[in-house]
N, C-alpha and C positions, 0 to 999 in steps of 0.2 A: 503494500500499500503505499509505503513512503517514497517509493521511487515514481510513482503516478503523479502526473500533473493535473491538478483540479483547479487551475486558474479559470475563472468565470463561473465556477460553481458556488452555489450558497452552502456552507457546511453548517449543519444543525447538530449541535452537541447535545443529544437527548438526556444525558445524565443530569445536566443543570437545568435544562429547559424541557419539559415533558412534550413528547409528541401530541399533536392535536388529533382528534377523530377525524377531521377533514384531512390532514396529512396521511393518516394511515388508510383512509378509504381511498384515497388516489393511489397509494402504493399497492393495495389491494386489487384494485382495477387493473393495474399494469402487470401484477404478479398472477393474477387469476384467483387467489384465495389468500385467506388469512394464514392458512396453514403453511403456505410457502414462505411466509415472514416470520414464522414462529420459531423460536430457538428451543430446541430440546436440551441444550447445554447449560441453560440457566440453572444455578443452584437451587432455586426455589422450585423448579421442575420436579426434582427427586425429593425434596423437602415436603412439598405439597402432597406427594404420592400421585402426581399427575401421569406418570409413566404407566400406571395402572388402570387409567381411566380413558375412555374415548371421548374426545372433547368435540363440541359443535363448533363451528365457525364463529358463531356469535361468543362462545366462551374464550375461544382463542383471541378473538378481538378484545375482549374485556382484560384478559390477562396482559396482553401487550400494553393496552392503554394504563393498566394499574402499576405495571413494573417494567421499566425500560429494558431490563435483562432478558425478557422475554421476546424482544425483537431481534432477529438474526442480524448481524451486523458484519461489514458496513452495508447500507443500502445506498446505491447510486441511482439517482433518477435524472435521465437526460431526455427531456422531451416524451416520447413514447416509449423509451426504452428503460428497463430497470435491471439492475444487477444487485443480487442478494447474496451476502455472506462472503467468508473468506477462503473459500475451497479454491484451489489451484486453477481449476478450468473456469471458474467464474472470474478470478482476478486476470487469467490470460484474456478472456473474452473482453473484459473491461479495458484493459490496456490497448487491445487492438481498436476497440470503439473509439478511444481517446486520441488516437493518433491521427 
């Protein structure tokens, strides 16, 4: 991530300024679901026993809005394109997109 040039992008630090429902809805529309944005690596995921529960899209949405750690990061939105998470293939696709 540090090697990528984000000049011209608005960076949103969700740890200090919570994500809005409108922003989350926009990301969901681009990603296709809240599930695609949901991080199962969040510490509270195991603490709350969510790994043993099948969550609805509405529940996933509410978890993301209630605790920023439930949002898979980073999320980069550029027009109608969205890149979610720090998996190698995603970061490679993002790098190609930014060139």
